[in-house]
C-alpha positions as CSV (number, residue, x, y, z in Angstrom):
1,M,242.8,-47.9,98.2
2,T,239.5,-47.6,96.4
3,S,237.3,-45.0,97.6
4,P,233.5,-46.9,98.0
5,T,232.2,-43.6,96.3
6,T,234.1,-44.1,92.5
7,P,232.7,-46.2,90.1
8,S,235.6,-49.2,91.2
9,G,234.0,-49.0,94.8
10,I,230.6,-49.0,93.4
11,Y,231.2,-52.0,91.1
12,S,232.3,-53.7,94.4
13,S,229.4,-53.0,96.2
14,V,227.3,-54.4,93.4
15,A,229.6,-57.4,93.3
16,R,229.5,-58.0,97.2
17,E,225.7,-57.8,96.7
18,A,226.0,-60.3,93.9
19,T,227.8,-62.4,96.1
20,S,225.2,-62.4,98.5
21,F,222.5,-63.2,96.4
22,A,224.5,-66.3,95.1
23,R,225.3,-67.6,98.6
24,V,221.4,-67.4,99.3
25,R,220.4,-69.5,96.4
26,Q,222.5,-71.9,97.1
27,L,220.8,-73.2,99.5
28,P,218.3,-75.8,98.9
29,L,215.5,-75.4,97.1
30,L,212.9,-76.3,99.9
31,V,214.5,-74.0,102.4
32,R,214.0,-70.9,99.7
33,R,210.8,-71.8,98.9
34,G,209.9,-71.8,102.6
35,G,211.7,-68.1,102.7
36,A,209.4,-66.9,99.3
37,F,206.4,-68.0,100.8
38,A,206.9,-65.7,104.1
39,A,208.6,-63.1,102.6
40,E,205.0,-63.1,100.2
41,V,202.9,-63.3,103.4
42,S,205.0,-60.8,105.0
43,L,204.6,-58.1,101.7
44,V,200.5,-58.8,102.0
45,A,200.5,-58.6,105.4
46,A,202.6,-55.5,105.9
47,S,200.1,-53.4,103.5
48,A,197.5,-54.1,105.7
49,L,198.9,-53.4,109.1
50,A,200.7,-50.3,108.7
51,P,197.9,-48.8,107.5
52,L,195.8,-50.5,110.4
53,G,198.3,-49.3,112.9
54,L,198.0,-45.8,111.4
55,G,194.6,-45.5,111.7
56,L,194.3,-46.7,115.5
57,Y,197.1,-43.7,116.7
58,A,194.9,-41.6,114.6
59,K,191.7,-42.8,116.7
60,S,193.5,-42.6,119.9
61,Q,194.9,-39.4,119.7
62,A,191.5,-38.0,118.7
63,V,192.4,-36.4,115.1
64,G,190.2,-34.3,113.5
65,Q,186.4,-33.5,114.2
66,P,184.4,-37.9,115.2
67,V,182.6,-39.0,112.7
68,P,180.6,-42.3,112.2
69,L,182.5,-45.5,110.7
70,N,182.3,-46.1,107.3
71,P,179.4,-48.1,106.5
72,V,182.0,-50.4,104.6
73,L,184.2,-50.9,107.3
74,A,181.4,-51.1,109.9
75,K,180.2,-54.5,107.7
76,T,183.6,-55.6,107.6
77,E,184.4,-55.5,110.9
78,E,181.2,-57.2,111.7
79,T,181.8,-60.0,109.2
80,I,185.6,-60.8,110.9
81,A,183.9,-60.6,114.1
82,R,181.1,-63.2,113.4
83,V,183.7,-65.7,111.4
84,L,186.1,-65.3,113.8
85,A,183.9,-65.4,116.8
86,L,185.5,-61.7,117.9
87,P,183.3,-59.7,120.3
88,A,180.5,-57.8,118.5
89,P,181.7,-54.6,117.4
90,E,180.5,-51.2,119.2
91,A,177.7,-49.9,117.1
92,D,178.4,-46.7,115.6
93,H,181.0,-45.7,117.5
94,P,182.7,-42.4,116.0
95,V,186.2,-42.3,114.5
96,S,188.3,-40.2,113.2
97,P,188.6,-38.9,109.7
98,L,191.9,-39.9,109.1
99,T,190.9,-43.7,110.7
100,N,188.5,-44.1,107.9
101,L,191.0,-43.6,105.3
102,F,193.7,-45.3,107.0
103,W,191.7,-48.7,107.5
104,T,190.1,-47.9,103.9
105,A,193.4,-48.7,102.6
106,A,193.9,-51.1,105.4
107,L,191.3,-53.4,103.2
108,I,192.3,-51.8,99.7
109,L,196.2,-52.5,99.7
110,P,196.3,-56.2,100.4
111,V,194.0,-57.1,97.6
112,V,196.3,-54.8,94.8
113,T,199.6,-56.3,97.1
114,G,198.1,-59.9,96.2
115,G,196.6,-59.0,92.6
116,W,199.9,-58.0,92.0
117,Q,202.0,-61.2,92.8
118,I,199.7,-63.1,91.3
119,Y,200.0,-61.0,88.1
120,L,203.5,-61.8,88.0
121,L,203.4,-65.6,88.4
122,C,201.3,-65.6,85.9
123,K,203.5,-63.6,83.9
124,T,206.7,-65.0,84.5
125,G,206.2,-67.8,86.7
126,Q,208.2,-65.7,89.6
127,T,207.0,-63.1,92.7
128,L,209.6,-60.9,93.5
129,P,210.4,-63.1,96.4
130,K,210.9,-66.1,94.3
131,R,213.0,-63.9,91.8
132,W,215.2,-62.6,94.2
133,L,215.4,-66.2,95.6
134,G,215.6,-68.3,92.2
135,V,212.4,-69.9,92.3
136,Q,209.9,-70.1,89.5
137,V,206.9,-71.8,89.0
138,V,206.0,-73.5,85.2
139,S,203.2,-75.8,83.8
140,A,203.5,-79.2,82.3
141,S,204.4,-77.7,79.0
142,G,207.4,-75.2,80.7
143,M,205.7,-72.1,80.7
144,P,204.3,-69.9,83.0
145,P,200.8,-71.2,85.1
146,T,198.0,-69.9,83.4
147,F,195.5,-67.7,86.0
148,K,193.2,-70.4,86.1
149,Q,196.3,-72.3,88.1
150,V,197.4,-69.8,90.0
151,L,193.9,-69.2,91.7
152,L,193.8,-73.1,92.5
153,R,197.2,-73.3,93.4
154,E,196.9,-70.1,95.8
155,G,193.5,-69.6,96.7
156,G,191.9,-73.1,96.7
157,S,195.1,-75.7,96.9
158,R,196.9,-74.0,99.3
159,W,195.2,-71.5,101.1
160,G,191.3,-72.3,100.6
161,L,192.2,-75.8,101.7
162,A,194.3,-75.3,105.0
163,V,192.4,-72.6,106.3
164,S,188.8,-74.3,105.6
165,L,190.2,-77.6,107.4
166,A,191.7,-75.8,110.1
167,Y,188.6,-73.5,110.8
168,L,186.3,-76.3,110.5
169,V,188.1,-78.4,113.5
170,W,188.9,-75.5,115.1
171,R,184.9,-74.4,115.5
172,Y,183.5,-78.2,116.1
173,T,185.3,-79.3,118.7
174,G,186.7,-77.5,122.6
175,A,189.4,-75.3,120.7
176,F,186.7,-72.6,119.9
177,P,187.0,-69.9,120.7
178,D,190.6,-69.8,121.2
179,L,192.7,-67.7,117.8
180,G,195.9,-68.9,118.7
181,I,194.7,-72.8,118.3
182,L,193.0,-71.3,114.9
183,S,196.5,-69.6,114.3
184,G,198.9,-72.9,115.2
185,L,196.3,-75.1,113.1
186,V,196.5,-73.1,109.8
187,G,200.6,-72.7,110.3
188,L,200.9,-76.7,110.8
189,L,198.6,-77.0,107.7
190,L,200.8,-74.5,105.5
191,L,203.8,-76.4,107.3
192,G,202.6,-79.9,106.2
193,D,201.5,-79.1,102.4
194,G,205.2,-78.0,102.2
195,L,207.1,-80.8,104.1
196,M,205.3,-83.2,101.6
197,A,207.6,-82.2,98.6
198,R,210.5,-83.8,100.5
199,S,209.0,-87.3,100.1
200,H,207.6,-86.8,96.4
201,P,210.2,-87.9,93.4
202,Q,209.6,-84.9,91.5
203,R,209.7,-82.9,95.3
204,R,206.1,-81.4,94.4
205,T,203.9,-80.5,97.6
206,L,199.9,-80.9,97.3
207,H,199.3,-77.9,96.2
208,D,201.1,-78.0,92.9
209,R,199.7,-81.7,92.1
210,L,196.3,-80.7,92.4
211,S,196.9,-77.3,90.0
212,G,199.0,-79.2,87.8
213,T,202.1,-77.0,88.8
214,Y,206.1,-77.5,89.1
215,V,209.0,-75.7,91.3
216,L,212.1,-75.4,89.5
217,D,215.3,-74.4,91.2
218,A,215.7,-70.9,88.4
219,A,219.4,-70.3,90.0
220,Q,220.5,-73.5,89.1
221,T,219.4,-73.9,85.7
222,G,220.1,-69.5,84.7
223,A,216.3,-69.5,83.9
224,T,214.3,-66.2,85.0
225,H,212.3,-66.2,82.4
226,P,210.6,-68.1,80.0
227,R,212.4,-66.0,77.6
228,T,215.4,-66.9,78.5
229,Q,214.8,-70.6,76.5
230,V,215.6,-72.5,79.3
231,Y,212.1,-74.1,79.2
232,A,210.9,-75.8,75.8
233,R,208.5,-73.5,74.0
234,T,206.9,-76.7,72.4
235,P,206.6,-80.2,74.3
236,H,208.9,-82.1,71.8
237,V,211.7,-80.4,72.2
238,R,213.9,-81.2,75.1
239,P,216.1,-78.2,76.5
240,Q,219.7,-78.5,77.6
241,I,219.9,-77.0,81.2
242,P,223.8,-75.9,82.1
243,S,224.9,-77.1,85.0
244,P,227.5,-74.1,86.7
245,Q,228.7,-75.9,89.2
246,P,228.8,-79.8,90.3
247,Q,225.8,-80.9,91.6
248,T,225.3,-83.7,94.5
249,P,223.3,-86.9,93.3
250,Q,220.3,-85.5,95.6
251,Q,220.2,-82.6,93.2
252,W,220.9,-84.1,90.1
253,D,218.3,-86.7,90.5
254,E,215.7,-84.0,91.5
255,D,216.2,-82.2,88.3
256,A,216.4,-84.5,85.8
257,A,213.3,-86.3,87.9
258,V,211.5,-82.3,87.2
259,A,213.0,-82.2,83.6
260,A,211.3,-85.4,82.4
261,I,208.3,-84.5,84.0
262,V,207.7,-81.3,82.9
263,L,209.6,-81.9,79.4
264,S,208.2,-84.9,78.6
265,S,205.9,-84.9,75.4
266,P,202.2,-86.0,75.2
267,A,202.6,-86.7,71.7
268,R,204.5,-90.2,72.8
269,E,201.6,-90.8,75.3
270,P,199.6,-94.3,74.4
271,Q,196.1,-93.8,72.5
272,M,193.4,-94.8,75.3
273,P,190.2,-95.9,73.9
274,A,187.4,-93.4,73.3
275,R,185.3,-93.7,76.8
276,G,181.9,-91.7,77.1
277,L,178.1,-91.5,77.2
278,W,178.0,-92.0,73.5
279,A,180.3,-94.0,72.9
280,W,178.7,-96.5,75.3
281,I,175.3,-95.8,73.4
282,R,176.6,-96.6,70.5
283,Q,177.8,-100.3,71.7
284,H,174.5,-100.8,73.3
285,P,171.3,-99.6,71.4
286,G,169.1,-101.8,73.4
287,A,169.6,-100.9,76.8
288,T,169.6,-97.8,75.9
289,M,166.1,-97.8,74.5
290,L,164.8,-99.5,77.3
291,T,166.5,-97.1,80.1
292,L,165.0,-93.9,77.6
293,T,161.5,-96.0,77.8
294,L,161.6,-96.2,81.6
295,G,162.6,-92.9,82.1
296,G,159.3,-91.1,80.1
297,L,157.0,-93.7,82.3
298,S,158.6,-92.8,85.3
299,A,158.6,-89.3,84.4
300,V,154.9,-89.1,83.2
301,L,153.9,-91.2,85.9
302,G,155.8,-88.9,89.1
303,T,154.2,-85.2,87.0
304,F,151.0,-87.4,87.8
305,V,150.9,-88.1,91.0
306,G,153.1,-84.4,92.3
307,T,150.0,-82.7,90.3
308,Q,147.1,-84.8,92.4
309,V,149.1,-84.1,95.8
310,Y,149.2,-80.3,95.3
311,I,146.4,-80.0,94.0
312,Q,144.7,-81.8,97.5
313,K,147.3,-79.9,99.3
314,Q,145.6,-76.5,98.3
315,E,142.4,-77.6,99.0
316,T,143.3,-78.3,102.2
317,V,144.8,-75.1,102.6
318,R,141.9,-73.2,101.2
319,D,139.5,-75.3,103.8
320,T,141.7,-74.6,106.8
321,Q,141.7,-70.7,105.4
322,H,138.5,-70.3,104.7
323,Q,137.2,-72.3,108.6
324,D,140.1,-69.9,109.9
325,N,138.4,-67.1,108.4
326,E,134.6,-68.4,109.3
327,L,135.8,-68.2,113.0
328,F,137.4,-64.9,112.9
329,L,134.3,-62.9,111.2
330,S,131.9,-65.2,114.2
331,L,134.2,-63.7,117.1
332,V,134.5,-60.7,115.8
333,S,130.7,-60.5,115.2
334,K,130.2,-61.6,118.9
335,L,132.2,-58.2,119.9
336,T,128.9,-55.8,119.3
337,P,125.8,-59.0,119.8
338,S,122.8,-57.3,120.9
339,S,122.1,-59.8,123.3
340,P,121.1,-58.6,127.1
341,N,124.2,-60.9,128.3
342,V,126.8,-58.0,126.2
343,P,130.1,-58.7,128.8
344,D,129.7,-61.9,129.0
345,E,129.9,-62.6,125.5
346,R,132.6,-59.8,124.4
347,R,134.8,-61.1,127.2
348,N,134.3,-64.7,125.9
349,A,134.9,-63.9,122.3
350,I,138.2,-61.6,123.0
351,L,140.1,-64.5,125.2
352,A,138.6,-66.7,122.6
353,L,140.2,-64.1,120.0
354,G,143.8,-65.2,121.6
355,S,143.8,-68.7,121.0
356,I,143.0,-69.1,117.2
357,D,146.5,-68.3,115.0
358,D,145.3,-65.4,112.8
359,P,147.5,-62.7,111.8
360,R,145.0,-60.7,112.2
361,A,143.7,-60.7,116.0
362,I,146.7,-59.4,117.4
363,P,146.0,-56.0,116.0
364,L,142.4,-56.3,116.6
365,L,143.0,-57.1,120.4
366,V,145.3,-54.5,120.5
367,A,142.8,-52.1,118.9
368,L,140.2,-53.3,121.2
369,L,142.8,-52.6,124.4
370,G,142.9,-49.0,123.2
371,Q,139.3,-48.5,123.0
372,E,137.6,-50.4,125.6
373,T,136.0,-48.8,129.1
374,V,134.8,-51.9,130.8
375,P,137.6,-52.8,133.6
376,A,136.7,-56.2,133.2
377,L,137.2,-56.7,129.4
378,I,140.3,-54.5,129.1
379,E,141.9,-57.5,132.0
380,A,140.3,-59.7,129.4
381,T,142.0,-58.2,126.2
382,Q,145.2,-57.9,128.7
383,Q,144.8,-62.0,129.0
384,A,144.4,-62.6,125.5
385,L,147.4,-60.4,124.1
386,V,149.4,-62.3,126.7
387,M,148.3,-66.0,125.1
388,N,149.4,-65.1,121.7
389,G,153.5,-64.2,123.1
390,A,155.7,-62.8,122.0
391,E,154.6,-61.3,119.0
392,A,152.5,-59.1,120.8
393,L,155.1,-57.2,122.4
394,P,155.6,-54.8,119.0
395,E,151.8,-53.8,118.9
396,L,151.6,-53.5,122.9
397,R,154.7,-51.3,122.8
398,D,153.3,-48.6,120.7
399,L,149.8,-48.8,122.2
400,N,152.2,-48.3,125.5
401,Q,154.1,-45.5,124.0
402,A,150.7,-43.7,122.5
403,L,148.5,-43.9,125.9
404,K,151.6,-42.4,127.6
405,N,151.7,-39.6,125.2
406,D,148.2,-39.1,126.0
407,L,148.2,-39.2,129.8
408,E,151.6,-36.8,129.3
409,S,149.0,-34.0,127.6
410,M,146.6,-34.5,130.4
411,R,149.0,-33.6,133.2
412,D,147.0,-30.7,134.2
413,D,143.8,-31.4,133.9
414,T,142.6,-33.3,137.2
415,R,139.0,-33.4,136.1
416,S,138.9,-35.2,132.8
417,P,136.8,-38.3,133.6
418,D,139.3,-39.8,130.6
419,K,142.3,-39.6,132.6
420,E,142.1,-42.9,135.2
421,L,140.6,-45.0,132.1
422,L,143.6,-43.9,130.0
423,A,145.3,-44.5,133.0
424,L,143.8,-48.1,133.5
425,R,144.6,-49.7,129.8
426,L,148.7,-48.2,130.5
427,R,148.6,-50.8,133.4
428,A,146.9,-53.3,131.2
429,T,149.5,-53.1,128.4
430,Q,152.7,-53.1,130.6
431,R,150.4,-56.0,132.9
432,A,150.8,-57.6,129.7
433,I,154.2,-56.6,128.3
434,A,155.8,-58.0,131.9
435,K,153.6,-61.5,132.0
436,I,155.3,-62.4,128.1
437,L,158.6,-61.4,129.5
438,T,158.1,-63.8,132.2
439,V,156.6,-66.9,130.1
440,H,158.8,-66.3,126.7
441,S,162.3,-65.0,128.3
442,E,163.8,-68.3,127.5
443,T,163.2,-68.2,123.9
444,L,162.1,-64.9,123.4
445,P,164.1,-63.6,120.2
446,K,165.3,-59.9,119.7
447,T,162.7,-57.4,120.4
448,D,162.7,-53.5,120.6
449,L,160.7,-52.1,123.8
450,S,162.2,-48.7,123.0
451,R,160.6,-45.5,125.3
452,T,158.4,-48.0,126.6
453,D,156.4,-47.0,130.0
454,L,157.2,-49.9,132.3
455,G,158.3,-48.0,135.5
456,K,156.5,-47.2,139.3
457,T,154.8,-43.7,139.6
458,E,152.7,-41.8,142.5
459,A,150.1,-41.9,139.9
460,N,150.3,-45.8,138.6
461,P,150.9,-48.4,141.2
462,F,151.8,-51.0,138.7
463,T,155.7,-52.2,139.6
464,L,158.1,-54.4,136.8
465,V,159.0,-57.6,138.4
466,L,161.3,-59.6,136.9
467,D,163.7,-61.0,139.0
468,Y,166.1,-63.8,137.4
469,T,165.2,-63.2,134.4
470,D,167.1,-63.6,131.1
471,L,166.4,-60.2,129.8
472,S,169.3,-60.3,127.4
473,S,167.4,-59.9,124.1
474,L,165.6,-56.7,124.7
475,K,165.9,-53.1,123.1
476,L,165.4,-51.2,126.3
477,R,166.4,-47.1,124.6
478,G,165.0,-44.8,126.5
479,A,162.3,-47.1,128.3
480,I,161.2,-46.0,131.4
481,L,161.6,-48.6,134.2
482,A,161.9,-46.8,137.5
483,R,161.0,-48.8,140.3
484,A,161.4,-52.4,139.0
485,S,162.4,-55.1,140.6
486,L,165.2,-56.9,138.6
487,K,167.0,-58.9,141.1
488,G,169.8,-61.1,139.6
489,S,168.4,-60.7,136.1
490,R,170.8,-61.2,133.1
491,F,171.2,-58.6,130.5
492,Y,174.1,-60.2,128.8
493,G,174.4,-63.7,127.2
494,A,175.6,-66.0,125.0
495,G,174.5,-66.9,121.6
496,E,173.8,-69.9,120.1
497,D,177.6,-71.2,120.0
498,E,177.2,-71.2,123.8
499,R,180.2,-68.9,124.3
500,R,180.6,-65.6,125.9
501,D,182.7,-63.1,124.3
502,T,182.0,-64.1,120.6
503,S,180.4,-61.9,117.8
504,D,176.2,-63.4,118.5
505,D,176.7,-62.6,122.5
506,R,173.3,-61.2,123.2
507,V,173.8,-58.0,124.8
508,A,170.9,-55.9,126.2
509,E,170.7,-51.8,125.2
510,L,169.5,-49.6,128.0
511,G,171.3,-46.4,126.9
512,G,169.5,-43.4,128.1
513,A,166.7,-45.9,129.9
514,D,165.5,-44.5,133.3
515,L,166.3,-47.3,136.1
516,R,165.9,-44.5,139.3
517,E,165.3,-46.8,142.6
518,A,165.5,-49.7,140.2
519,N,166.5,-53.0,142.6
520,L,169.5,-54.2,139.7
521,S,171.1,-56.7,143.1
522,E,173.5,-59.0,141.3
523,A,172.3,-58.6,138.1
524,I,174.3,-59.1,135.1
525,L,175.2,-55.8,133.4
526,S,178.5,-57.3,131.9
527,R,179.0,-55.2,128.5
528,V,175.9,-53.8,128.1
529,G,175.4,-50.4,127.0
530,L,173.6,-47.7,129.5
531,D,175.0,-44.5,128.4
532,R,173.0,-41.5,129.6
533,A,170.9,-43.9,131.6
534,N,168.8,-42.6,135.2
535,L,170.2,-45.2,137.9
536,M,169.9,-42.5,140.6
537,R,169.8,-44.3,143.7
538,A,169.5,-47.7,141.7
539,N,170.5,-50.5,144.1
540,L,173.2,-52.3,142.2
541,T,175.3,-54.0,145.1
542,Q,177.2,-57.2,143.7
543,A,176.0,-56.8,140.2
544,N,178.3,-57.5,136.9
545,L,179.4,-54.4,135.7
546,T,182.3,-55.3,133.3
547,S,183.3,-54.1,130.3
548,A,180.0,-52.1,130.8
549,S,179.5,-48.5,129.0
550,L,178.3,-46.0,131.5
551,V,179.5,-42.7,129.3
552,G,177.3,-39.9,131.1
553,A,175.4,-41.7,133.4
554,N,173.3,-40.9,136.9
555,L,174.3,-42.8,139.7
556,S,173.8,-40.4,142.2
557,S,173.0,-42.0,145.5
558,A,173.4,-45.3,143.8
559,R,174.6,-48.6,145.9
560,L,177.4,-50.0,144.2
561,V,178.5,-52.4,146.9
562,G,180.5,-55.2,146.4
563,A,179.8,-54.2,142.5
564,D,182.4,-55.7,139.8
565,G,182.9,-53.0,137.4
566,Q,186.4,-54.1,135.9
567,N,187.0,-52.5,133.0
568,A,184.0,-50.3,132.7
569,T,183.6,-47.2,131.7
570,F,182.2,-44.0,133.5
571,D,183.4,-41.2,131.7
572,R,182.0,-38.3,132.3
573,A,179.2,-39.7,134.4
574,S,177.8,-38.8,138.0
575,L,178.3,-40.5,140.7
576,T,177.7,-38.0,143.6
577,G,177.5,-39.8,146.9
578,S,177.0,-43.3,145.6
579,D,178.3,-46.0,147.7
580,L,181.2,-47.9,146.0
581,T,182.2,-50.0,149.5
582,E,184.8,-52.7,148.4
583,A,183.5,-52.2,144.6
584,N,186.3,-54.4,141.9
585,L,187.1,-51.4,139.4
586,T,190.1,-52.5,138.3
587,G,191.3,-51.1,135.0
588,A,187.4,-48.9,135.2
589,Y,187.7,-45.3,133.2
590,F,186.2,-42.4,135.6
591,R,187.8,-39.2,132.9
592,G,186.0,-36.1,133.9
593,A,183.4,-38.1,135.9
594,V,182.0,-36.2,139.2
595,A,181.9,-38.2,142.7
596,G,181.7,-35.8,145.2
597,Q,180.4,-37.5,148.7
598,A,181.3,-41.0,147.4
599,I,182.2,-43.3,150.1
600,A,184.3,-46.1,148.8
601,P,186.2,-47.7,151.4
602,G,188.5,-50.6,150.2
603,S,187.4,-50.4,146.6
604,Q,189.5,-51.6,143.9
605,F,190.7,-48.7,141.4
606,T,194.1,-50.5,140.7
607,G,195.0,-50.0,136.8
608,A,192.2,-47.2,136.5
609,N,192.3,-44.3,134.8
610,L,190.5,-40.8,136.9
611,D,191.9,-38.2,134.5
612,R,189.9,-34.7,135.7
613,S,187.8,-36.5,137.9
614,T,186.5,-34.8,141.3
615,W,186.2,-36.8,144.9
616,Q,185.8,-33.7,146.5
617,G,184.6,-34.7,150.5
618,S,184.6,-38.4,149.8
619,D,185.4,-41.9,151.7
620,L,188.1,-43.1,150.1
621,S,190.1,-45.0,153.1
622,A,191.6,-47.7,151.9
623,A,191.0,-48.0,148.6
624,D,193.8,-49.1,145.9
625,F,194.9,-47.0,143.9
626,A,198.0,-48.4,142.3
627,N,199.1,-48.2,138.9
628,A,196.1,-45.3,138.3
629,D,196.0,-42.7,136.2
630,L,194.9,-39.5,138.5
631,Q,196.2,-36.4,136.4
632,K,194.3,-33.5,137.2
633,A,191.8,-35.0,139.5
634,D,190.0,-33.6,142.6
635,F,190.6,-35.2,145.3
636,S,190.3,-32.0,148.2
637,S,188.9,-32.5,151.8
638,T,188.8,-36.7,151.0
639,N,189.6,-39.2,153.4
640,L,192.5,-41.2,151.7
641,S,194.1,-42.5,154.5
642,D,195.9,-46.2,154.3
643,A,195.0,-46.0,150.4
644,N,197.7,-47.3,148.1
645,F,198.9,-44.5,145.3
646,R,202.1,-46.9,144.4
647,G,202.8,-46.1,141.1
648,A,200.3,-44.2,140.4
649,N,200.4,-41.2,138.2
650,L,198.8,-38.0,140.5
651,E,200.5,-35.4,138.7
652,N,198.7,-32.0,138.9
653,T,196.3,-33.6,141.6
654,N,194.4,-31.3,144.3
655,F,195.1,-33.1,147.7
656,Q,194.1,-29.7,149.4
657,N,192.5,-30.5,152.8
658,A,192.9,-34.3,152.5
659,D,193.5,-36.8,154.9
660,L,196.8,-38.7,153.6
661,R,197.8,-40.5,156.7
662,F,199.7,-43.6,156.4
663,A,198.9,-43.3,152.1
664,D,201.7,-45.2,150.0
665,L,203.0,-43.1,147.8
666,R,206.1,-45.0,147.1
667,G,206.7,-45.1,143.0
668,A,204.1,-42.3,142.6
669,S,204.6,-39.5,140.0
670,L,203.7,-36.1,142.1
671,D,204.6,-33.2,140.0
672,G,203.0,-30.2,140.5
673,A,200.5,-32.2,143.0
674,N,198.8,-29.7,145.9
675,F,199.2,-30.8,149.2
676,Q,197.6,-27.4,150.4
677,G,196.4,-28.5,154.3
678,A,196.8,-32.2,153.5
679,K,197.3,-34.2,156.5
680,F,200.2,-36.7,156.8
681,V,201.1,-36.8,160.4
682,P,199.2,-39.4,162.3
683,D,197.1,-37.7,165.2
684,N,198.4,-39.8,167.9
685,S,196.1,-39.1,170.8
686,A,193.0,-40.2,168.5
687,E,194.8,-43.8,167.9
688,G,194.0,-45.0,171.1
689,D,189.9,-44.3,170.5
690,A,190.1,-45.9,167.1
691,F,188.7,-49.5,166.9
692,I,192.1,-51.2,166.1
693,E,195.3,-49.7,167.1
694,R,198.1,-49.8,165.1
695,S,201.3,-51.3,166.5
696,P,204.4,-49.1,166.9
697,E,206.1,-50.3,163.5
698,A,202.7,-49.7,161.8
699,A,202.4,-46.4,162.4
700,K,205.7,-45.6,161.1
701,A,204.4,-44.4,157.4
702,K,206.7,-46.5,155.3
703,G,204.6,-45.7,152.4
704,L,206.4,-42.5,152.1
705,Q,210.2,-43.9,152.2
706,G,211.1,-42.8,148.9
707,A,208.6,-40.9,147.9
708,D,209.8,-37.8,146.0
709,F,208.3,-34.4,146.7
710,T,210.5,-32.4,145.0
711,R,208.0,-30.7,142.4
712,V,205.0,-30.6,144.6
713,R,203.1,-27.7,145.5
714,H,201.8,-25.8,148.8
715,L,203.2,-28.7,151.4
716,D,202.9,-27.1,154.8
717,P,206.2,-27.0,156.5
718,E,205.2,-29.0,159.9
719,D,203.8,-32.0,156.9
720,L,207.5,-31.4,155.0
721,A,209.5,-32.3,158.1
722,Y,207.6,-35.2,158.9
723,L,207.9,-36.4,155.2
724,C,211.5,-35.8,155.7
725,Q,211.9,-37.9,158.9
726,Q,210.2,-40.9,156.8
727,G,212.6,-41.1,154.4
728,A,210.6,-38.7,151.7
729,V,212.7,-37.0,149.1
730,H,212.8,-33.4,149.0
731,P,215.4,-30.5,148.2
732,K,215.3,-29.2,152.3
733,C,215.6,-32.4,154.0
734,S,218.8,-32.6,153.1
735,R,219.2,-29.7,155.6
């Protein structure tokens, strides 16, 4: 018996491999063409998915010091999101250095892999998958296709046509923005293009016909490269194609048809009569002269008329500009008149400046507002700026910030007569901004109001009221919105495509904003960035906070009763004393959050991540923590009666002095949990005084059956006896 390591064994292995290749090449040509195409696509996809996956892994493991995302990657990510209607990527999100490296490779490798396959196709007519499966692409002369033919075949006729047609159908029908439907449409069009070869007498697909190429069965002809001389070097010679095995009539007809088309001589084609513009001119000289004459006259007349229209239009524009300039100068001259009726004339001139369409009006009005000393004229200037609409917001923002800084510098100067005047001007800017946002909210463009002071203080009685207003196009980073009334306002909305969760969605920016005691009840804050925002004592009752980012935000004593915070991020946020009663926080992140003395009975924390969070002294009775991650969380002195911890991760969690009566711990991981002083045993004496008395069946803690307390810490003997009685698992329960 021959060993596999001997030369004869090696030859046998090679022979078996050659036999398997031969069996594959006996499959129908259409099947092998489809297999080669699938393999080519898989090679390109793998070259992108492999480094993409490595980059995601490096990002999740936080390998190395976080760095900004590569600008090229950020632009690519933004473009892909816009084209495929994906949610807009997070701006300036830090990643691992290895992530930048791997994701850059994910952009380069598919280009290299695709270019390599195109090069092989131009050089030999075969990519590696086509060579393995005995498929070869040739031009009409029998030679490998040219670079132009390959680009037209692969880029335009096959992928370009299928993807563009599928995208148009998907984008402008009800299928948008479902990516599954888009992928299915592309697949169906590619499959239809391939199946068209079955109905064509020469077995040519649509992309082959458009690019002028042919696909031959190299396995049957024995050709793997043009140098094998299977295909003729010149179209006048008809090669003899060997037939190593009997062929079916269908295969013979297919090969004969392909050879007849590929190797037919263009020299034998009939000569067609010369056609073209020059031939027509030679045959019709009179008509040519008449056409040229009429064309010349039309061109001269058109040029003359067009010139006159242009001159008249320019004169009209100059007259209009001259009139506007005279009007503007006359209004400016009335701002400092010498007549006795100064206030009225100035007021009328200021209001007139707000009604004219002149780009110089807004800067002038803002400058007047920053210098005016008469309260009535300050009010008139504010009204004029409101008449200019959203175009006045940038100038008003700059003046607002300047006045705020001036007031801050005079905080300790109680005797200054200018302080009250500065406060009056500041309130004028605030009222003007508020009115513009109210009137033009539906058509408001993206506007930057960062660090604008729109808040209410003891010294400033102004209150911002923008209830049920669309504020999704505003950038309010670091803005002061203390005590503002924003009930039911929308900070997130669909873009031009009128579809949510797509790249053109309008999302307001509130990072670092001061929203102390603001009324945000029923507000739509989905996907809004509220990182490091101050929401102390804010009212967020029934607010929509789904997928919002509140990293490091201050929510102390805030009201989130019935709020929807699914998949929201509260990492390192402060929720001390906050009210989370019946809030839906499914899948939310509270890593490192501090929520001492919080009130959250009946809240939903299903699948949430509360790793290392602190809930000391909180009321979490009847809260649902099913499948949540509570590793190393601090629940000391917390009311967790009737809480659901089924399938939760409670490793090294601190339950010291916590109330765990009737808590459901089935399937929870309790390794290392600290139960010192925890209360499991029901207080039957107090049950009779409860608002709802428990039945004897409910009094039995079914949620402890099968709960594994083997590796917990500091379990009191009395509680252990009760746990064993209820069916919990512990080494001492068997005694």
